[in-house]
MIDREN-561511 format. One line per field, with one value per residue (C-alpha): residue in three letters; x, y, z. Coordinates in nm, 3 decimals, always signed. Layout:
BEGIN
residu <- ALA;...
px <- X;...
py <- Y;...
pz <- Z;...
//
This chain:
BEGIN
residu <- MET;LYS;GLY;GLY;ALA;MET;VAL;VAL;ASP;SER;LEU;ASP;ARG;VAL;ASP;GLY;ALA;GLU;TRP;ASP;SER;ILE;LEU;LEU;PRO;ASN;ARG;LEU;ALA;GLN;SER;HIS;ARG;PHE;HIS;ARG;ALA;LEU;ALA;ALA;SER;LYS;ILE;ASN;ASP;CYS;ASP;TYR;ARG;TYR;PHE;ARG;TYR;ARG;ASP;ALA;GLY;GLY;ARG;LEU;ILE;ALA;HIS;CYS;ALA;PHE;TYR;ALA;ILE;SER;THR;PRO;LEU;ASP;LEU;PHE;LEU;PRO;ARG;SER;ASN;PRO;ALA;THR;ARG;VAL;LEU;THR;GLY;VAL;ARG;TRP;LEU;TYR;PRO;ARG;PHE;LEU;ARG;PHE;GLN;MET;VAL;GLU;CYS;GLY;SER;PRO;THR;THR;LEU;GLY;TYR;PRO;VAL;ALA;PHE;ARG;ALA;GLY;VAL;VAL;ALA;GLU;GLN;ARG;ARG;ASP;ILE;TRP;HIS;ALA;LEU;ILE;ARG;SER;MET;GLU;SER;PHE;ALA;ALA;GLU;LYS;LYS;ALA;ASP;LEU;LEU;VAL;VAL;ARG;ASP;PHE;ARG;GLU;ASP;GLU;ARG;PRO;THR;ALA;ALA;PRO;LEU;VAL;GLU;GLN;GLY;PHE;ALA;CYS;VAL;PRO;ASN;LEU;GLU;ASN;THR;VAL;LEU;ARG;MET;ARG;TRP;ALA;THR;PHE;ASP;GLU;TYR;LEU;GLY;SER;LEU;ARG;ALA;HIS;TYR;ARG;ARG;GLN;VAL;ARG;PRO;ASN;LEU;ALA;ARG;ALA;LYS;ARG;ALA;GLY;LEU;ARG;ILE;VAL;ARG;VAL;ARG;GLU;PHE;ALA;PRO;MET;ALA;ALA;GLU;MET;ALA;ARG;LEU;TRP;ARG;LEU;THR;HIS;LEU;ARG;SER;THR;ALA;TYR;GLN;ARG;GLU;VAL;LEU;GLY;PRO;ASP;TYR;PHE;GLU;ASN;LEU;ALA;ALA;ARG;LEU;GLY;ASP;ARG;THR;PHE;ALA;THR;LEU;LEU;ARG;LEU;GLY;SER;ARG;LEU;VAL;GLY;PHE;THR;LEU;TYR;LEU;LEU;ASP;ASP;THR;VAL;LEU;VAL;PRO;SER;TYR;ILE;GLY;ILE;ASP;TYR;ALA;TYR;ASN;ASP;GLU;ALA;ALA;LEU;VAL;PHE;ASN;ALA;TYR;TYR;ASP;TRP;VAL;ARG;THR;GLY;ILE;ASP;LEU;GLY;VAL;PRO;VAL;MET;SER;LEU;GLY;ILE;THR;THR;TYR;GLU;SER;LYS;LEU;ARG;LEU;GLY;ALA;GLU;ILE;GLU;ARG;LEU;GLY;ILE;PHE;ILE;ARG;TYR;ARG;ARG;PRO;SER;LEU;THR;PRO;ALA;LEU;ALA;ALA;ALA;TYR;ARG;TRP;MET;THR;PRO;ARG;GLN;SER;ARG;ALA;ARG;HIS;ASN;VAL;PHE;ALA;VAL;ARG;PRO;THR;ALA
px <- +0.000;+0.150;+0.212;+0.092;-0.244;-0.585;-0.919;-1.260;-1.613;-1.757;-1.650;-1.884;-1.601;-1.331;-1.229;-1.361;-1.128;-0.820;-0.952;-1.006;-0.680;-0.474;-0.707;-0.569;-0.791;-1.082;-1.112;-1.470;-1.531;-1.251;-1.397;-1.534;-1.882;-1.907;-1.811;-2.060;-2.334;-2.257;-2.254;-2.591;-2.743;-2.826;-2.637;-2.659;-2.498;-2.204;-2.030;-1.771;-1.439;-1.215;-0.836;-0.605;-0.226;-0.007;+0.364;+0.594;+0.498;+0.126;+0.050;-0.221;-0.059;-0.311;-0.666;-0.932;-1.249;-1.298;-1.610;-1.747;-1.989;-2.114;-2.066;-2.087;-1.761;-1.954;-2.098;-1.972;-2.051;-2.301;-2.637;-2.592;-2.290;-2.381;-2.197;-2.461;-2.729;-2.502;-2.433;-2.805;-2.869;-2.589;-2.723;-3.055;-2.858;-2.581;-2.711;-2.370;-2.174;-1.908;-2.057;-1.794;-1.800;-1.529;-1.356;-1.316;-1.119;-1.274;-1.637;-1.943;-2.097;-1.809;-1.489;-1.154;-0.821;-0.890;-0.641;-0.578;-0.206;-0.072;+0.135;+0.503;+0.466;+0.779;+0.783;+0.901;+0.623;+0.371;+0.488;+0.445;+0.096;-0.012;+0.117;-0.063;-0.384;-0.376;-0.315;-0.621;-0.829;-0.710;-0.820;-1.161;-1.190;-1.127;-1.400;-1.646;-1.534;-1.464;-1.311;-1.157;-0.965;-1.017;-0.849;-0.995;-0.974;-0.650;-0.593;-0.307;-0.070;-0.161;-0.090;+0.285;+0.193;+0.025;+0.332;+0.338;+0.009;+0.184;+0.447;+0.163;+0.024;-0.238;-0.309;-0.419;-0.730;-0.946;-1.245;-1.514;-1.377;-1.462;-1.565;-1.430;-1.553;-1.306;-1.495;-1.396;-1.723;-1.877;-2.237;-2.438;-2.490;-2.113;-2.091;-2.350;-2.160;-1.841;-2.001;-1.968;-2.288;-2.376;-2.373;-2.540;-2.830;-2.881;-2.915;-3.159;-3.459;-3.429;-3.422;-3.729;-3.919;-3.852;-3.972;-4.294;-4.365;-4.312;-4.020;-3.877;-3.535;-3.482;-3.160;-3.214;-2.991;-3.258;-3.356;-3.413;-3.794;-3.784;-3.569;-3.840;-3.938;-3.573;-3.514;-3.813;-3.689;-3.337;-3.478;-3.653;-3.322;-3.132;-3.369;-3.321;-2.943;-2.797;-2.434;-2.386;-2.597;-2.452;-2.530;-2.897;-3.002;-3.299;-3.440;-3.195;-2.899;-3.038;-3.147;-2.805;-2.612;-2.840;-2.803;-2.425;-2.260;-2.397;-2.296;-2.100;-2.417;-2.730;-2.980;-3.151;-3.515;-3.694;-4.063;-4.362;-4.631;-4.624;-4.486;-4.122;-4.013;-3.637;-3.337;-2.961;-2.780;-2.451;-2.140;-1.927;-1.561;-1.301;-1.257;-1.454;-1.831;-1.977;-2.330;-2.344;-2.683;-2.980;-3.337;-3.589;-3.960;-3.946;-4.321;-4.246;-3.911;-4.037;-4.256;-3.981;-3.653;-3.582;-3.261;-3.095;-3.205;-3.069;-2.735;-2.748;-2.821;-2.492;-2.309;-2.516;-2.455;-2.082;-2.068;-2.277;-2.050;-1.733;-1.571;-1.278;-1.362;-1.671;-1.639;-1.935;-1.875;-1.915;-2.166;-2.384;-2.058;-2.196;-2.413;-2.130;-1.880;-2.131;-2.138;-1.763;-1.635;-1.321;-1.248;-1.030;-0.894;-0.922;-0.770;-0.833;-0.612;-0.753;-0.628;-0.807;-0.794;-0.588;-0.313;-0.216;-0.558;-0.530;-0.386;-0.677;-0.930;-0.768;-0.782;-1.154;-1.218;-1.036;-1.242;-1.571;-1.504;-1.586;-1.342;-1.437;-1.292;-1.238;-1.125;-1.342;-1.571;-1.455;-1.756;-1.601;-1.537;-1.204;-1.024;-0.900;-0.525;-0.507
py <- +0.000;+0.331;+0.628;+0.986;+1.159;+1.034;+1.216;+1.047;+1.187;+0.918;+0.708;+0.424;+0.209;+0.338;+0.095;+0.246;+0.043;+0.165;+0.524;+0.523;+0.339;+0.660;+0.874;+1.032;+1.047;+1.292;+1.299;+1.176;+1.447;+1.297;+0.948;+0.750;+0.719;+1.089;+1.193;+0.945;+1.086;+1.437;+1.326;+1.153;+1.476;+1.778;+2.066;+2.386;+2.331;+2.124;+1.905;+1.679;+1.531;+1.295;+1.321;+1.031;+1.026;+0.714;+0.676;+0.502;+0.164;+0.229;+0.284;+0.542;+0.831;+1.117;+1.194;+1.464;+1.592;+1.914;+2.054;+2.338;+2.571;+2.926;+3.164;+3.543;+3.701;+3.901;+3.581;+3.671;+4.041;+4.112;+4.242;+4.537;+4.657;+4.957;+4.792;+4.517;+4.765;+4.899;+4.549;+4.467;+4.770;+4.686;+4.333;+4.466;+4.571;+4.309;+3.989;+3.814;+4.105;+3.964;+3.617;+3.361;+3.013;+2.849;+2.517;+2.446;+2.172;+2.066;+2.010;+2.231;+2.131;+2.082;+2.250;+2.078;+2.010;+1.943;+1.671;+1.330;+1.246;+0.906;+0.928;+0.953;+1.143;+1.359;+1.730;+1.681;+1.427;+1.660;+1.940;+1.718;+1.621;+1.982;+2.074;+1.777;+1.866;+2.226;+2.113;+1.888;+2.172;+2.405;+2.157;+2.120;+2.500;+2.542;+2.286;+2.465;+2.817;+2.886;+3.214;+3.110;+2.825;+2.776;+2.533;+2.521;+2.501;+2.546;+2.620;+2.859;+2.573;+2.387;+2.666;+2.594;+2.251;+2.431;+2.641;+2.496;+2.678;+3.011;+2.904;+2.865;+3.211;+3.147;+3.401;+3.303;+3.487;+3.442;+3.216;+3.266;+3.135;+2.799;+2.772;+2.497;+2.385;+2.179;+1.938;+1.861;+1.797;+1.471;+1.603;+1.895;+2.015;+2.022;+2.232;+2.475;+2.491;+2.585;+2.895;+3.238;+3.343;+3.597;+3.333;+3.068;+3.310;+3.334;+2.956;+2.869;+3.075;+2.912;+2.566;+2.660;+2.781;+2.450;+2.257;+2.457;+2.412;+2.036;+2.031;+1.683;+1.626;+1.278;+1.138;+0.914;+0.714;+0.651;+0.999;+0.930;+0.909;+1.270;+1.396;+1.603;+1.773;+1.828;+1.993;+2.220;+2.324;+2.374;+2.597;+2.815;+2.864;+2.918;+3.194;+3.379;+3.383;+3.733;+3.630;+3.343;+3.167;+2.937;+2.565;+2.474;+2.138;+1.923;+1.602;+1.396;+1.534;+1.407;+1.078;+1.011;+1.089;+0.858;+0.582;+0.602;+0.721;+0.459;+0.525;+0.836;+1.044;+1.089;+1.361;+1.506;+1.594;+1.872;+1.794;+1.974;+1.709;+1.518;+1.815;+1.825;+2.184;+2.156;+1.930;+1.910;+1.688;+1.557;+1.416;+1.201;+1.183;+0.984;+1.235;+1.536;+1.588;+1.830;+1.975;+2.004;+2.167;+2.279;+2.359;+2.549;+2.626;+2.986;+3.000;+2.801;+2.953;+3.205;+2.948;+2.692;+2.880;+2.631;+2.784;+2.809;+2.462;+2.320;+2.478;+2.336;+1.995;+2.021;+2.037;+1.756;+1.535;+1.598;+1.514;+1.198;+1.074;+1.165;+1.351;+1.581;+1.840;+1.982;+2.174;+2.414;+2.568;+2.914;+3.200;+3.273;+3.350;+3.534;+3.241;+2.990;+3.204;+3.230;+2.851;+2.864;+2.801;+2.964;+3.104;+2.899;+3.100;+2.943;+3.039;+2.945;+2.979;+3.148;+3.223;+3.408;+3.274;+3.583;+3.545;+3.913;+4.002;+3.762;+4.024;+4.263;+3.982;+3.870;+4.227;+4.248;+3.911;+4.015;+4.334;+4.151;+3.870;+3.980;+3.889;+3.830;+4.089;+3.846;+3.485;+3.392;+3.512;+3.466;+3.250;+3.004;+3.067;+2.888;+2.874;+2.525;+2.473;+2.266
pz <- +0.000;-0.106;+0.121;+0.084;+0.085;-0.026;-0.018;-0.040;-0.029;+0.201;+0.496;+0.404;+0.271;+0.506;+0.781;+1.103;+1.326;+1.138;+1.132;+1.509;+1.585;+1.580;+1.790;+2.107;+2.420;+2.416;+2.039;+1.991;+1.730;+1.516;+1.530;+1.235;+1.386;+1.470;+1.116;+0.973;+1.196;+1.069;+0.707;+0.746;+0.883;+0.671;+0.832;+0.629;+0.288;+0.416;+0.158;+0.325;+0.222;+0.424;+0.417;+0.502;+0.504;+0.508;+0.564;+0.312;+0.457;+0.406;+0.774;+0.850;+1.040;+1.004;+0.902;+0.924;+0.764;+0.574;+0.416;+0.209;+0.385;+0.322;+0.615;+0.663;+0.780;+1.042;+1.192;+1.542;+1.530;+1.813;+1.700;+1.937;+1.735;+1.514;+1.226;+1.226;+1.122;+0.847;+0.715;+0.720;+0.502;+0.261;+0.221;+0.095;-0.214;-0.212;-0.045;-0.059;+0.090;+0.328;+0.278;+0.187;+0.050;+0.256;+0.292;+0.661;+0.839;+1.171;+1.264;+1.205;+1.540;+1.787;+1.901;+1.899;+1.734;+1.364;+1.259;+1.414;+1.415;+1.515;+1.833;+1.750;+1.422;+1.403;+1.319;+0.960;+0.891;+1.050;+0.823;+0.515;+0.633;+0.684;+0.336;+0.177;+0.360;+0.241;-0.119;-0.088;+0.057;-0.221;-0.486;-0.324;-0.287;-0.659;-0.731;-0.500;-0.603;-0.236;-0.121;+0.208;+0.369;+0.744;+0.986;+1.338;+1.650;+1.842;+2.207;+2.274;+2.365;+2.043;+1.795;+1.758;+1.616;+1.325;+1.234;+0.878;+0.814;+0.866;+0.612;+0.363;+0.415;+0.683;+0.957;+1.306;+1.426;+1.738;+1.746;+2.008;+2.336;+2.487;+2.854;+3.079;+3.423;+3.624;+3.848;+4.208;+4.394;+4.512;+4.524;+4.393;+4.751;+4.791;+4.474;+4.613;+4.942;+4.758;+4.605;+4.759;+4.932;+4.663;+4.388;+4.603;+4.668;+4.292;+4.255;+4.533;+4.410;+4.066;+4.221;+4.427;+4.116;+3.942;+4.244;+4.275;+3.904;+3.929;+3.687;+3.629;+3.477;+3.337;+3.189;+2.885;+2.651;+2.390;+2.276;+1.905;+1.954;+2.079;+1.788;+1.621;+1.946;+2.041;+1.703;+1.761;+2.105;+1.974;+1.701;+1.960;+2.140;+1.816;+1.706;+2.037;+2.005;+1.987;+1.952;+1.708;+1.449;+1.186;+1.196;+1.156;+1.299;+1.216;+1.366;+1.158;+1.356;+1.685;+1.527;+1.374;+1.691;+1.889;+1.629;+1.579;+1.901;+2.139;+2.500;+2.398;+2.386;+2.596;+2.685;+2.986;+2.928;+3.117;+3.163;+3.309;+3.340;+3.011;+2.816;+2.704;+2.775;+2.742;+2.691;+2.694;+2.444;+2.588;+2.427;+2.657;+2.566;+2.760;+3.044;+2.918;+2.921;+2.666;+2.698;+2.322;+2.256;+2.459;+2.364;+2.574;+2.543;+2.661;+2.721;+3.040;+3.127;+3.383;+3.556;+3.612;+3.550;+3.273;+3.140;+3.480;+3.582;+3.258;+3.351;+3.704;+3.553;+3.361;+3.693;+3.846;+3.545;+3.546;+3.916;+3.870;+3.591;+3.777;+3.488;+3.574;+3.307;+3.139;+2.813;+2.812;+2.470;+2.325;+2.386;+2.694;+2.873;+3.172;+3.281;+3.234;+3.424;+3.708;+3.723;+3.786;+3.434;+3.299;+2.955;+2.721;+2.427;+2.083;+1.751;+1.391;+1.084;+0.775;+0.424;+0.146;-0.211;-0.296;-0.035;-0.056;+0.090;+0.384;+0.628;+0.557;+0.595;+0.921;+1.055;+0.971;+1.134;+1.453;+1.468;+1.421;+1.671;+2.028;+2.307;+2.669;+2.903;+3.190;+3.214;+3.515;+3.791;+4.147;+4.232;+4.476;+4.844;+4.821;+4.486;+4.395;+4.419;+4.100
//
């Protein structure tokens, strides 16, 4: 079997065991079954390709997915920003203004390092792999008439591993930040007891409202039968977002995750009587729990404090499963920081089809992407030592 790069448009005939054999811990979003679940779901206008790289002996040493997707450059610009109103007006005349067809390496629904490398791959091999990947993305971009190449997501300590991208004209720009909650409690009551009084007083009234309303929160593995209702509730939450709107999910996304991820996914359902009024969809990695998406029926939010109680259930669930880390994702930062989460900076690498314009595009992207002014709230009475 020859070495080098190969790109296919489906994983149906790709050996899942071999694909997963090179994954490092906490890389569920790079797994064969996760990519197949995405491909089976209609998410925006995504068109996927799968990159594999073998050494001279034919051994698989790297792989990833990339896809074409159309995205406005001002995706992260808050609606409160005056520029948003200007852009809305411009788009009455020029609907595609600042809207790019892009080829993106990573995942449209999760955060995380984009390429799986076999352990032990040396720097020179890694450089060759990055160069081969970008050539493959360039070829696909030409086919799709895409304007922009994007490789995401990198924590600050991971960015040096992507140095070959800079050699090829990419610029690193900020993504929206992730939020991370480091778990150290044996019970939810212990978590509440660790909060400063001010923050604890904010939690208890919301718990009391849920109790008075008769809110029940049930954890389920088999959530596919609720997929249509979960999609409806997610849509309600999506439409209320003031910070970020890109991926659009339908029932097939929830059905495919339930069918393909097995014990790596589950949901908690929020019920008032027989009515489903909210949910959280979880992804369970090796040592990290991700509340991936939530959906809320806001007609019942005031009655039962649904949003806040969904957040508290994140903490309960993480404690019950004994995970050391929860990755709470982007947006709704104030609420997540008040839970005790901390900001984790993320970067992405971008390059315009005309490389000379990449610095100007990167400057515009940095200006349009909001940054959090603080890394954490001081919510705990005693700060952890580790």
